[in-house]
N, C-alpha and C positions, 0 to 999 in steps of 0.2 A: 503493500499501500503502500500511498507517497503521495504529493498534491493533488496527481489530475488526476490517481484512479480517485478520490476523493470522490466526483466528475457522478463516476458509477455510481454512488449514495446518494446524493441530490436527490433525487423521487421520490426518492423511504419516506415518503414528508410521515408518519408511526414511526418512525426509528426510535428505537426504548431502551436497546440494547446493545455497547457500542466495545466489542474489547479491541483491540490495535497493539495492545503488548508485544513488548520486544518488535517492532518497524524500525530495521533503522533506518526509516528512511523519513518516516512520522518525525516533523520539527513545527516549532512556532507558530512557519505559517501558515501549512495545513492541522493544527490548533483555530489558527482566525478561520477558519472555511469553515468549523460547526457550529453556526449563530444556525445556519437554517434550519438544524432541526433542537432548535433551545425553545418553539413550545412542545416540544416529546419526549428528546432523549430521556435516560432519567439512572441511566448507570453508565459510565465512562471507565473503559481500564488501558491506560499506557505505562503502565509499570515496564520500565527496561524502554522507555525509548529514551537510549541513549542522545539521541537529536534534544529535545524537548529543554527547552530557557526554560526562567519565572516571564519571559516578555510570555514565550507563550500558550507557558499557565492566568496572567492575568488575560485573556486576552475568554474566553472559560465566563464572564460574570451577561453571559449574553445564554447562558443552557442554564434557569434559574429553576427546571425543577426539579434537575438532576439530586437524584437522593444518594447519591453512590459513589463517589473520585476516586480511583488509585493513582497515587501517585508516586508509585512506593519506586526508585534505581534508579533512580536520575540522577545522573553522578553529573550533571551539567547545572543543575541546583545549587544559587552558592549557597545562598545565608533563608534555606530551610524553611528554618522557625519565624524566620518572619514572614517572610512564600504562605507560609502550614499562616500567623495571623490574617492577613490578605484574603486567604481562599474563604478562611471561615465567615472574616467580613460579608465576602461576593455571596455565598452561596453562604447565606448562616438555615439550613434544612438539608447540610448533604454531608453524609459520615464521611472525612476524608483519611485515607488509610496508605501507608509510608510515607509520610510527614508528622515527625507531631508540633505542635509550636516547640518545647524545649526542645530540640534538633535544632543546631546551631547559635546559640543566647547562652552560649556564655562565654563572647567573647565582649557580650556589654554589660556583663557583670566585675569584666577586670577593669577599674576604674583607667588605669593608667591609657585604658589603649579607645579609650572612651574622650571623643575632640568635642560630636555637637548633635544634640537633639534637638529638635523642631514640632512642638508639640501645636495641631490646629485644629480649630472644629470641635472641638471639643465642648458634645454638651452630657446633660446634664441624661436624659433618657438613654 
């Protein structure tokens, strides 16, 4: 499966489950095309897709009905803990497998490495 191969899936308007585990050609561009399944997709597995980065994962925000997301073994995602927090915010009803909010956040606890944190638009709701 690759970017062009996704054209074959687009007519499947009621696609609910998509497993693309260990597809070496699935990358950030491919994830940007999944918006066509925003009304139907409930389960997505991207485990072991080594070309995916945090930029591609950010493109999943359209998948508002997603209930299960497997993003284990994504070696090119640098700040796994922060990415997991982002995904939990974007997809609040989705169970995220393969990353935890604790992954990679140990660097934030080392004050000597912390240069700046900016928090904006924080509300009590």
